[in-house]
ZAGU-419459 format. One record per residue (C-alpha): z negated, y negated, x; residue number from 0. Coordinates in steps of 0.001 Angstrom, whole numbers, plus 500000, padded with zeros to 6 digits. Each point is the difference from the previous one (the first is absolute). Example, Ala and Ser with C-alpha at 12.3 -4.5 7.8 and 13.67 -1.06 7.14 Angstrom:
2
<node><w>492200</w><v>504500</v><u>512300</u><nr>0</nr></node>
<node><w>500660</w><v>496560</v><u>501370</u><nr>1</nr></node>
% end
This chain:
310
<node><w>753371</w><v>620242</v><u>657044</u><nr>0</nr></node>
<node><w>496439</w><v>500662</v><u>501152</u><nr>1</nr></node>
<node><w>501044</w><v>502661</v><u>502498</u><nr>2</nr></node>
<node><w>502657</w><v>497760</v><u>501539</u><nr>3</nr></node>
<node><w>497539</w><v>497105</v><u>500136</u><nr>4</nr></node>
<node><w>497423</w><v>502081</v><u>501862</u><nr>5</nr></node>
<node><w>502734</w><v>501148</v><u>502381</u><nr>6</nr></node>
<node><w>500837</w><v>496360</v><u>500719</u><nr>7</nr></node>
<node><w>496307</w><v>499282</v><u>500640</u><nr>8</nr></node>
<node><w>499893</w><v>502876</v><u>502479</u><nr>9</nr></node>
<node><w>503164</w><v>498840</v><u>501768</u><nr>10</nr></node>
<node><w>498627</w><v>496468</v><u>500362</u><nr>11</nr></node>
<node><w>496689</w><v>501207</v><u>501422</u><nr>12</nr></node>
<node><w>501738</w><v>502346</v><u>502434</u><nr>13</nr></node>
<node><w>502251</w><v>497103</v><u>500990</u><nr>14</nr></node>
<node><w>497002</w><v>497780</v><u>500790</u><nr>15</nr></node>
<node><w>498414</w><v>502691</v><u>502168</u><nr>16</nr></node>
<node><w>503306</w><v>500740</v><u>501749</u><nr>17</nr></node>
<node><w>500549</w><v>496324</v><u>500800</u><nr>18</nr></node>
<node><w>496471</w><v>499685</v><u>501353</u><nr>19</nr></node>
<node><w>500262</w><v>503146</v><u>502120</u><nr>20</nr></node>
<node><w>503437</w><v>499165</v><u>501397</u><nr>21</nr></node>
<node><w>499731</w><v>496265</v><u>500642</u><nr>22</nr></node>
<node><w>496253</w><v>499510</v><u>500459</u><nr>23</nr></node>
<node><w>498770</w><v>503330</v><u>501290</u><nr>24</nr></node>
<node><w>502544</w><v>500425</v><u>502805</u><nr>25</nr></node>
<node><w>500602</w><v>497935</v><u>503116</u><nr>26</nr></node>
<node><w>503767</w><v>499850</v><u>499480</u><nr>27</nr></node>
<node><w>499573</w><v>498958</v><u>496369</u><nr>28</nr></node>
<node><w>497686</w><v>497139</v><u>500933</u><nr>29</nr></node>
<node><w>502443</w><v>498932</v><u>502704</u><nr>30</nr></node>
<node><w>502908</w><v>499941</v><u>497535</u><nr>31</nr></node>
<node><w>498043</w><v>497887</v><u>497544</u><nr>32</nr></node>
<node><w>498971</w><v>497621</v><u>502773</u><nr>33</nr></node>
<node><w>503699</w><v>499757</v><u>500825</u><nr>34</nr></node>
<node><w>500773</w><v>499175</v><u>496359</u><nr>35</nr></node>
<node><w>497455</w><v>497184</v><u>500043</u><nr>36</nr></node>
<node><w>501396</w><v>498658</v><u>503243</u><nr>37</nr></node>
<node><w>503537</w><v>500314</v><u>498673</u><nr>38</nr></node>
<node><w>499052</w><v>498053</v><u>496864</u><nr>39</nr></node>
<node><w>499579</w><v>496919</v><u>502154</u><nr>40</nr></node>
<node><w>503762</w><v>499951</v><u>500605</u><nr>41</nr></node>
<node><w>501283</w><v>497362</v><u>497607</u><nr>42</nr></node>
<node><w>496740</w><v>499918</v><u>498038</u><nr>43</nr></node>
<node><w>499933</w><v>496187</v><u>500020</u><nr>44</nr></node>
<node><w>502785</w><v>500045</v><u>497395</u><nr>45</nr></node>
<node><w>497781</w><v>501649</v><u>497349</u><nr>46</nr></node>
<node><w>496408</w><v>499675</v><u>501208</u><nr>47</nr></node>
<node><w>499204</w><v>496891</v><u>497920</u><nr>48</nr></node>
<node><w>501182</w><v>501647</v><u>496778</u><nr>49</nr></node>
<node><w>498214</w><v>503226</v><u>500914</u><nr>50</nr></node>
<node><w>496688</w><v>498242</v><u>500626</u><nr>51</nr></node>
<node><w>500329</w><v>498121</v><u>496722</u><nr>52</nr></node>
<node><w>500451</w><v>503304</v><u>498176</u><nr>53</nr></node>
<node><w>497061</w><v>501599</v><u>501791</u><nr>54</nr></node>
<node><w>497747</w><v>497097</v><u>499027</u><nr>55</nr></node>
<node><w>500409</w><v>500861</v><u>496308</u><nr>56</nr></node>
<node><w>497949</w><v>503200</v><u>500377</u><nr>57</nr></node>
<node><w>496255</w><v>499472</v><u>499543</u><nr>58</nr></node>
<node><w>497082</w><v>501260</v><u>497934</u><nr>59</nr></node>
<node><w>500520</w><v>497304</v><u>497319</u><nr>60</nr></node>
<node><w>503647</w><v>501051</v><u>499843</u><nr>61</nr></node>
<node><w>498925</w><v>503611</v><u>499429</u><nr>62</nr></node>
<node><w>497682</w><v>498961</v><u>497152</u><nr>63</nr></node>
<node><w>502764</w><v>497933</v><u>498422</u><nr>64</nr></node>
<node><w>502395</w><v>502954</v><u>500293</u><nr>65</nr></node>
<node><w>497610</w><v>502332</v><u>498177</u><nr>66</nr></node>
<node><w>499374</w><v>497402</v><u>497290</u><nr>67</nr></node>
<node><w>503730</w><v>499414</v><u>499472</u><nr>68</nr></node>
<node><w>500651</w><v>503748</v><u>499739</u><nr>69</nr></node>
<node><w>497312</w><v>500408</v><u>497342</u><nr>70</nr></node>
<node><w>501164</w><v>496943</v><u>498064</u><nr>71</nr></node>
<node><w>503675</w><v>500961</v><u>499992</u><nr>72</nr></node>
<node><w>499208</w><v>503586</v><u>499060</u><nr>73</nr></node>
<node><w>497734</w><v>498986</v><u>497142</u><nr>74</nr></node>
<node><w>502407</w><v>497405</v><u>498620</u><nr>75</nr></node>
<node><w>502854</w><v>502510</v><u>500011</u><nr>76</nr></node>
<node><w>497926</w><v>502777</v><u>498467</u><nr>77</nr></node>
<node><w>500124</w><v>502179</v><u>503123</u><nr>78</nr></node>
<node><w>496263</w><v>500519</v><u>500334</u><nr>79</nr></node>
<node><w>500146</w><v>503370</v><u>501697</u><nr>80</nr></node>
<node><w>502627</w><v>498853</v><u>502482</u><nr>81</nr></node>
<node><w>498072</w><v>496826</v><u>500778</u><nr>82</nr></node>
<node><w>496786</w><v>501889</v><u>500704</u><nr>83</nr></node>
<node><w>501723</w><v>502488</v><u>502285</u><nr>84</nr></node>
<node><w>501887</w><v>497200</v><u>501748</u><nr>85</nr></node>
<node><w>496662</w><v>498357</v><u>500795</u><nr>86</nr></node>
<node><w>498624</w><v>503339</v><u>501204</u><nr>87</nr></node>
<node><w>503024</w><v>500376</v><u>502287</u><nr>88</nr></node>
<node><w>499636</w><v>496492</v><u>501458</u><nr>89</nr></node>
<node><w>496249</w><v>500231</v><u>500556</u><nr>90</nr></node>
<node><w>500166</w><v>503593</v><u>501219</u><nr>91</nr></node>
<node><w>502809</w><v>499320</v><u>502468</u><nr>92</nr></node>
<node><w>498345</w><v>496962</v><u>501541</u><nr>93</nr></node>
<node><w>496540</w><v>501552</v><u>500202</u><nr>94</nr></node>
<node><w>501280</w><v>503267</v><u>501453</u><nr>95</nr></node>
<node><w>502043</w><v>498094</v><u>502595</u><nr>96</nr></node>
<node><w>496838</w><v>498350</v><u>501280</u><nr>97</nr></node>
<node><w>498055</w><v>503269</v><u>499949</u><nr>98</nr></node>
<node><w>502755</w><v>501849</v><u>501851</u><nr>99</nr></node>
<node><w>500382</w><v>497220</v><u>502544</u><nr>100</nr></node>
<node><w>496316</w><v>499391</v><u>500657</u><nr>101</nr></node>
<node><w>498343</w><v>503394</v><u>499628</u><nr>102</nr></node>
<node><w>502478</w><v>502883</v><u>499774</u><nr>103</nr></node>
<node><w>502679</w><v>499537</v><u>502658</u><nr>104</nr></node>
<node><w>499528</w><v>498826</v><u>503567</u><nr>105</nr></node>
<node><w>502159</w><v>498829</v><u>502884</u><nr>106</nr></node>
<node><w>499855</w><v>501847</v><u>503347</u><nr>107</nr></node>
<node><w>499812</w><v>497634</v><u>502950</u><nr>108</nr></node>
<node><w>503048</w><v>500455</v><u>502249</u><nr>109</nr></node>
<node><w>499561</w><v>496548</v><u>501521</u><nr>110</nr></node>
<node><w>503056</w><v>498696</v><u>498133</u><nr>111</nr></node>
<node><w>498677</w><v>497741</v><u>497267</u><nr>112</nr></node>
<node><w>499249</w><v>496349</v><u>500663</u><nr>113</nr></node>
<node><w>496986</w><v>500032</v><u>497637</u><nr>114</nr></node>
<node><w>496674</w><v>499852</v><u>501785</u><nr>115</nr></node>
<node><w>498418</w><v>502524</v><u>497615</u><nr>116</nr></node>
<node><w>503049</w><v>502333</v><u>499698</u><nr>117</nr></node>
<node><w>499280</w><v>500171</v><u>496257</u><nr>118</nr></node>
<node><w>502122</w><v>502072</v><u>497658</u><nr>119</nr></node>
<node><w>502300</w><v>497823</v><u>497881</u><nr>120</nr></node>
<node><w>501667</w><v>502714</v><u>497875</u><nr>121</nr></node>
<node><w>500662</w><v>499414</v><u>497079</u><nr>122</nr></node>
<node><w>500880</w><v>496297</v><u>499665</u><nr>123</nr></node>
<node><w>497896</w><v>498187</v><u>497415</u><nr>124</nr></node>
<node><w>502591</w><v>497282</v><u>499345</u><nr>125</nr></node>
<node><w>502748</w><v>502532</v><u>499395</u><nr>126</nr></node>
<node><w>497716</w><v>502067</v><u>497786</u><nr>127</nr></node>
<node><w>499401</w><v>496956</v><u>497810</u><nr>128</nr></node>
<node><w>503734</w><v>499373</v><u>499600</u><nr>129</nr></node>
<node><w>500840</w><v>503672</v><u>499475</u><nr>130</nr></node>
<node><w>497208</w><v>500481</v><u>497454</u><nr>131</nr></node>
<node><w>501278</w><v>496981</v><u>498065</u><nr>132</nr></node>
<node><w>503449</w><v>501622</v><u>499992</u><nr>133</nr></node>
<node><w>498483</w><v>503268</v><u>498777</u><nr>134</nr></node>
<node><w>498150</w><v>498156</v><u>497233</u><nr>135</nr></node>
<node><w>503249</w><v>498349</v><u>498921</u><nr>136</nr></node>
<node><w>501697</w><v>503402</v><u>499791</u><nr>137</nr></node>
<node><w>497097</w><v>501514</v><u>498059</u><nr>138</nr></node>
<node><w>499996</w><v>497158</v><u>497469</u><nr>139</nr></node>
<node><w>503756</w><v>499930</v><u>499462</u><nr>140</nr></node>
<node><w>501692</w><v>501904</v><u>497214</u><nr>141</nr></node>
<node><w>502786</w><v>502426</v><u>500847</u><nr>142</nr></node>
<node><w>502675</w><v>497352</v><u>499474</u><nr>143</nr></node>
<node><w>498547</w><v>497764</v><u>502729</u><nr>144</nr></node>
<node><w>498278</w><v>502523</v><u>502246</u><nr>145</nr></node>
<node><w>502861</w><v>500328</v><u>502473</u><nr>146</nr></node>
<node><w>500408</w><v>496223</v><u>500223</u><nr>147</nr></node>
<node><w>496264</w><v>499753</v><u>500655</u><nr>148</nr></node>
<node><w>500367</w><v>502472</v><u>502848</u><nr>149</nr></node>
<node><w>502835</w><v>497998</v><u>501577</u><nr>150</nr></node>
<node><w>498005</w><v>496769</v><u>499795</u><nr>151</nr></node>
<node><w>496841</w><v>501718</v><u>501213</u><nr>152</nr></node>
<node><w>501780</w><v>501636</v><u>502926</u><nr>153</nr></node>
<node><w>501381</w><v>496632</v><u>501074</u><nr>154</nr></node>
<node><w>496602</w><v>498291</v><u>499806</u><nr>155</nr></node>
<node><w>498273</w><v>502857</v><u>501813</u><nr>156</nr></node>
<node><w>502599</w><v>500065</v><u>502759</u><nr>157</nr></node>
<node><w>499732</w><v>496225</v><u>500415</u><nr>158</nr></node>
<node><w>496231</w><v>500172</v><u>500412</u><nr>159</nr></node>
<node><w>500168</w><v>502976</v><u>502350</u><nr>160</nr></node>
<node><w>502670</w><v>498368</v><u>502132</u><nr>161</nr></node>
<node><w>497950</w><v>496800</v><u>500150</u><nr>162</nr></node>
<node><w>497007</w><v>501857</v><u>501450</u><nr>163</nr></node>
<node><w>502297</w><v>501536</v><u>502612</u><nr>164</nr></node>
<node><w>501883</w><v>496872</v><u>501047</u><nr>165</nr></node>
<node><w>496711</w><v>498068</v><u>500280</u><nr>166</nr></node>
<node><w>498497</w><v>502841</v><u>502094</u><nr>167</nr></node>
<node><w>497216</w><v>500579</v><u>497475</u><nr>168</nr></node>
<node><w>500795</w><v>503672</v><u>499499</u><nr>169</nr></node>
<node><w>501997</w><v>502824</v><u>501523</u><nr>170</nr></node>
<node><w>502737</w><v>501823</v><u>498032</u><nr>171</nr></node>
<node><w>497843</w><v>503070</v><u>499273</u><nr>172</nr></node>
<node><w>497318</w><v>497725</v><u>498493</u><nr>173</nr></node>
<node><w>502576</w><v>498615</v><u>497579</u><nr>174</nr></node>
<node><w>501573</w><v>503331</v><u>499064</u><nr>175</nr></node>
<node><w>496656</w><v>501686</v><u>499355</u><nr>176</nr></node>
<node><w>498923</w><v>497095</v><u>497770</u><nr>177</nr></node>
<node><w>503056</w><v>500497</v><u>497788</u><nr>178</nr></node>
<node><w>499241</w><v>503721</v><u>499739</u><nr>179</nr></node>
<node><w>496358</w><v>499377</v><u>499069</u><nr>180</nr></node>
<node><w>500995</w><v>497650</v><u>497173</u><nr>181</nr></node>
<node><w>502684</w><v>502326</v><u>498621</u><nr>182</nr></node>
<node><w>497586</w><v>502928</v><u>500186</u><nr>183</nr></node>
<node><w>497668</w><v>498125</v><u>497667</u><nr>184</nr></node>
<node><w>502911</w><v>499231</v><u>497707</u><nr>185</nr></node>
<node><w>500814</w><v>503701</v><u>499853</u><nr>186</nr></node>
<node><w>496331</w><v>500749</v><u>499256</u><nr>187</nr></node>
<node><w>500227</w><v>497603</v><u>497042</u><nr>188</nr></node>
<node><w>503140</w><v>501740</v><u>498711</u><nr>189</nr></node>
<node><w>498394</w><v>503428</v><u>500399</u><nr>190</nr></node>
<node><w>496990</w><v>498759</v><u>498029</u><nr>191</nr></node>
<node><w>502236</w><v>498934</v><u>497096</u><nr>192</nr></node>
<node><w>500788</w><v>496323</v><u>500592</u><nr>193</nr></node>
<node><w>503440</w><v>500471</v><u>498422</u><nr>194</nr></node>
<node><w>498758</w><v>502159</v><u>497125</u><nr>195</nr></node>
<node><w>497828</w><v>499438</v><u>496966</u><nr>196</nr></node>
<node><w>500184</w><v>497590</v><u>497102</u><nr>197</nr></node>
<node><w>500704</w><v>496709</v><u>501764</u><nr>198</nr></node>
<node><w>502770</w><v>497841</v><u>498596</u><nr>199</nr></node>
<node><w>502935</w><v>500091</v><u>502378</u><nr>200</nr></node>
<node><w>500534</w><v>496591</v><u>501697</u><nr>201</nr></node>
<node><w>503637</w><v>500221</v><u>498940</u><nr>202</nr></node>
<node><w>498855</w><v>499708</v><u>496414</u><nr>203</nr></node>
<node><w>499923</w><v>503664</v><u>498940</u><nr>204</nr></node>
<node><w>497207</w><v>502205</v><u>498838</u><nr>205</nr></node>
<node><w>497739</w><v>502215</v><u>502051</u><nr>206</nr></node>
<node><w>501135</w><v>503580</v><u>500037</u><nr>207</nr></node>
<node><w>503029</w><v>499750</v><u>497725</u><nr>208</nr></node>
<node><w>502525</w><v>497376</v><u>500883</u><nr>209</nr></node>
<node><w>503153</w><v>501035</v><u>498283</u><nr>210</nr></node>
<node><w>498816</w><v>499247</v><u>496494</u><nr>211</nr></node>
<node><w>500868</w><v>502038</v><u>496888</u><nr>212</nr></node>
<node><w>501492</w><v>497399</v><u>497743</u><nr>213</nr></node>
<node><w>502540</w><v>502348</v><u>498517</u><nr>214</nr></node>
<node><w>497334</w><v>502448</v><u>498860</u><nr>215</nr></node>
<node><w>497793</w><v>497257</v><u>498575</u><nr>216</nr></node>
<node><w>502607</w><v>497909</v><u>498220</u><nr>217</nr></node>
<node><w>502439</w><v>502576</v><u>498779</u><nr>218</nr></node>
<node><w>503089</w><v>501553</v><u>501431</u><nr>219</nr></node>
<node><w>502465</w><v>497130</v><u>499565</u><nr>220</nr></node>
<node><w>502903</w><v>499854</v><u>502385</u><nr>221</nr></node>
<node><w>499118</w><v>496482</v><u>501167</u><nr>222</nr></node>
<node><w>496509</w><v>501036</v><u>501050</u><nr>223</nr></node>
<node><w>501339</w><v>503124</v><u>501676</u><nr>224</nr></node>
<node><w>502651</w><v>498065</v><u>501884</u><nr>225</nr></node>
<node><w>497434</w><v>497428</v><u>501045</u><nr>226</nr></node>
<node><w>497676</w><v>502706</v><u>501321</u><nr>227</nr></node>
<node><w>502831</w><v>501666</v><u>501878</u><nr>228</nr></node>
<node><w>501014</w><v>496689</v><u>501530</u><nr>229</nr></node>
<node><w>496430</w><v>499217</v><u>501046</u><nr>230</nr></node>
<node><w>499662</w><v>503471</v><u>501465</u><nr>231</nr></node>
<node><w>503199</w><v>499577</v><u>501980</u><nr>232</nr></node>
<node><w>498882</w><v>496629</v><u>501351</u><nr>233</nr></node>
<node><w>496617</w><v>501437</v><u>500981</u><nr>234</nr></node>
<node><w>501658</w><v>502917</v><u>501789</u><nr>235</nr></node>
<node><w>502315</w><v>497626</v><u>501869</u><nr>236</nr></node>
<node><w>497033</w><v>497832</v><u>501014</u><nr>237</nr></node>
<node><w>498084</w><v>503039</v><u>501275</u><nr>238</nr></node>
<node><w>503039</w><v>501134</v><u>501955</u><nr>239</nr></node>
<node><w>500334</w><v>496566</v><u>501586</u><nr>240</nr></node>
<node><w>496326</w><v>499938</v><u>500976</u><nr>241</nr></node>
<node><w>500233</w><v>503458</v><u>501543</u><nr>242</nr></node>
<node><w>503126</w><v>499006</v><u>501929</u><nr>243</nr></node>
<node><w>498479</w><v>496855</v><u>501490</u><nr>244</nr></node>
<node><w>496776</w><v>501808</v><u>500832</u><nr>245</nr></node>
<node><w>502044</w><v>502680</v><u>501756</u><nr>246</nr></node>
<node><w>501759</w><v>497271</v><u>501986</u><nr>247</nr></node>
<node><w>496617</w><v>498552</v><u>501008</u><nr>248</nr></node>
<node><w>498607</w><v>503391</v><u>500984</u><nr>249</nr></node>
<node><w>503069</w><v>501161</v><u>501905</u><nr>250</nr></node>
<node><w>500242</w><v>496657</v><u>501815</u><nr>251</nr></node>
<node><w>496387</w><v>500432</v><u>501041</u><nr>252</nr></node>
<node><w>500598</w><v>503533</v><u>501207</u><nr>253</nr></node>
<node><w>503068</w><v>498975</v><u>502005</u><nr>254</nr></node>
<node><w>498079</w><v>497093</v><u>501496</u><nr>255</nr></node>
<node><w>497136</w><v>502302</v><u>500984</u><nr>256</nr></node>
<node><w>502449</w><v>502353</v><u>501693</u><nr>257</nr></node>
<node><w>501623</w><v>497129</v><u>501888</u><nr>258</nr></node>
<node><w>496664</w><v>498566</v><u>501101</u><nr>259</nr></node>
<node><w>498850</w><v>503449</v><u>501079</u><nr>260</nr></node>
<node><w>503090</w><v>500554</v><u>502125</u><nr>261</nr></node>
<node><w>499634</w><v>496596</v><u>501642</u><nr>262</nr></node>
<node><w>496326</w><v>500652</v><u>500707</u><nr>263</nr></node>
<node><w>500862</w><v>503380</v><u>501519</u><nr>264</nr></node>
<node><w>502507</w><v>498272</v><u>502276</u><nr>265</nr></node>
<node><w>497343</w><v>497582</v><u>501207</u><nr>266</nr></node>
<node><w>497569</w><v>502905</v><u>500353</u><nr>267</nr></node>
<node><w>502475</w><v>501811</v><u>502261</u><nr>268</nr></node>
<node><w>500032</w><v>496977</v><u>502312</u><nr>269</nr></node>
<node><w>496247</w><v>499402</v><u>500019</u><nr>270</nr></node>
<node><w>499391</w><v>501879</v><u>503278</u><nr>271</nr></node>
<node><w>501563</w><v>497094</v><u>501898</u><nr>272</nr></node>
<node><w>499146</w><v>496295</v><u>499664</u><nr>273</nr></node>
<node><w>501460</w><v>498725</v><u>496732</u><nr>274</nr></node>
<node><w>502716</w><v>497364</v><u>500152</u><nr>275</nr></node>
<node><w>500349</w><v>496985</v><u>497719</u><nr>276</nr></node>
<node><w>502513</w><v>501934</v><u>497899</u><nr>277</nr></node>
<node><w>497535</w><v>502908</v><u>499698</u><nr>278</nr></node>
<node><w>497317</w><v>497612</v><u>498771</u><nr>279</nr></node>
<node><w>502380</w><v>498502</v><u>497456</u><nr>280</nr></node>
<node><w>501051</w><v>503494</v><u>498857</u><nr>281</nr></node>
<node><w>496361</w><v>500993</v><u>499447</u><nr>282</nr></node>
<node><w>499452</w><v>496822</v><u>497986</u><nr>283</nr></node>
<node><w>503182</w><v>500617</v><u>498000</u><nr>284</nr></node>
<node><w>498950</w><v>503565</v><u>499242</u><nr>285</nr></node>
<node><w>496655</w><v>498778</v><u>498681</u><nr>286</nr></node>
<node><w>501637</w><v>497293</v><u>497893</u><nr>287</nr></node>
<node><w>502562</w><v>502375</v><u>498491</u><nr>288</nr></node>
<node><w>497296</w><v>502574</v><u>499307</u><nr>289</nr></node>
<node><w>497931</w><v>497360</v><u>498199</u><nr>290</nr></node>
<node><w>502832</w><v>499278</v><u>497570</u><nr>291</nr></node>
<node><w>501024</w><v>503649</v><u>499692</u><nr>292</nr></node>
<node><w>496543</w><v>501413</v><u>499277</u><nr>293</nr></node>
<node><w>499361</w><v>497263</v><u>497428</u><nr>294</nr></node>
<node><w>503220</w><v>500951</v><u>498192</u><nr>295</nr></node>
<node><w>499525</w><v>503753</v><u>500304</u><nr>296</nr></node>
<node><w>496347</w><v>500076</v><u>498941</u><nr>297</nr></node>
<node><w>500386</w><v>497704</v><u>496988</u><nr>298</nr></node>
<node><w>503192</w><v>501783</v><u>498997</u><nr>299</nr></node>
<node><w>498118</w><v>503290</v><u>500094</u><nr>300</nr></node>
<node><w>497268</w><v>498495</v><u>497813</u><nr>301</nr></node>
<node><w>502506</w><v>498827</v><u>497397</u><nr>302</nr></node>
<node><w>501661</w><v>503419</v><u>500245</u><nr>303</nr></node>
<node><w>496891</w><v>501460</v><u>498348</u><nr>304</nr></node>
<node><w>501116</w><v>498393</v><u>496728</u><nr>305</nr></node>
<node><w>500922</w><v>502364</v><u>497214</u><nr>306</nr></node>
<node><w>502817</w><v>497534</v><u>499123</u><nr>307</nr></node>
<node><w>499187</w><v>500437</v><u>496342</u><nr>308</nr></node>
<node><w>497933</w><v>496844</v><u>499525</u><nr>309</nr></node>
% end
């Protein structure tokens, strides 16, 4: 598990750098993202009020409340190790986003941005907050609910990321890199042992041994043996269901990424000439689809680190 977790961390970090180099470091990339922002104005009045309401929920008090809730839930459910690493992931993701944005990465001035200071906005702080909350939910969940947590978290993350885009607060690459930063911290937590150790499983089982050994402790009666076999079969079926739905989430994300990439390449091929209204809308659509797809793919990959034994 640790090796796969570190591989996921590496992939996320490479993804952040690739997004920055391609869409911030090049003239064509900046032009495509400017087109996505301009395209987001098409029909934005239908969702802008809801988007701004969602964006207003993210603040420093909200971050403090999130950390407190994570610790409280983890402690009440006996998942002390998971709770601590979930807090580390949330704090680490949000702090590193600000460090990366303010002091590590920069934005070359190609005279495209409307900002007077041409400041770098990658990664998005609002999306990082939502994605880190999703990561914390996945880290806290037991195996039985981990996939469901990923689905819910992907939806919430995509909603926040889309809101920053449709309100012209952030460009698509800002949103995508924020998701990758948060999931990277989740993978760091898994590599450090967040899902190992002696914590009581939130599903109600023990720490390292979930199956129980009732037959060995209470004799070899047929009723106990049948009960253990039945419980084992139900547990195996539940694990299979979780793996299936996580595969659906991950594959859907991968397909969405491929579709968004192809659409972005089509817009890229037309960027030498003045972009039409349909080109602007296509760039916006590509960014929106990528927001949903990367949220699904990244969180699905995080859940995929599960040993599916607990």
